[in-house]
C-alpha positions in Angstrom: -17.6 -18.2 -9.0 -16.1 -21.4 -6.5 -18.0 -22.2 -4.4 -15.1 -20.8 -1.9 -14.0 -18.2 -4.3 -14.5 -16.0 -7.3 -11.6 -15.6 -9.9 -12.4 -12.8 -12.6 -9.7 -11.8 -15.3 -9.4 -8.6 -17.6 -7.4 -7.9 -19.9 -6.8 -4.4 -20.2 -8.4 -1.2 -18.1 -7.9 1.8 -18.4 -9.7 2.5 -15.9 -11.3 1.5 -11.8 -13.5 -1.1 -12.8 -15.8 -2.3 -10.3 -18.1 -5.7 -9.7 -20.2 -6.3 -8.6 -22.6 -10.3 -7.7 -25.1 -11.4 -6.7 -25.9 -14.4 -3.7 -27.9 -16.4 -1.7 -27.6 -16.4 2.2 -28.2 -19.9 3.4 -27.7 -19.9 6.7 -27.6 -17.4 9.7 -24.4 -15.7 11.4 -22.2 -13.4 11.3 -18.9 -14.0 8.5 -16.2 -13.1 8.5 -15.2 -11.5 4.6 -12.3 -11.9 3.5 -9.8 -9.6 1.9 -9.4 -9.3 -2.0 -6.4 -9.7 -3.2 -5.5 -9.1 -6.6 -2.3 -9.2 -8.6 -1.0 -8.2 -12.6 -0.8 -10.9 -14.0 2.9 -11.0 -16.2 3.2 -8.2 -13.0 2.7 -9.6 -9.4 5.3 -7.2 -7.8 2.0 -4.9 -9.2 -1.2 -5.6 -7.2 -3.3 -4.6 -3.7 -5.4 -6.0 -0.8 -8.5 -4.5 0.9 -9.1 -5.1 4.5 -11.1 -8.3 5.5 -14.9 -7.0 6.9 -17.8 -8.9 8.2 -21.3 -9.5 7.1 -24.4 -10.5 9.2 -27.4 -12.7 8.2 -30.1 -12.2 10.1 
């Protein structure tokens, strides 16, 4: 995990993977969640991208 991104590597997926992580909010406001991008390490033409989102910290 980095300040501006998270990198996750897996060897092989036989079934869908769900990955969760906790974050700590340090500022109030509405923030953009960037899209998630995934691709095969040796097959970069195989992959997917999600839509961007938003999160509001009160």
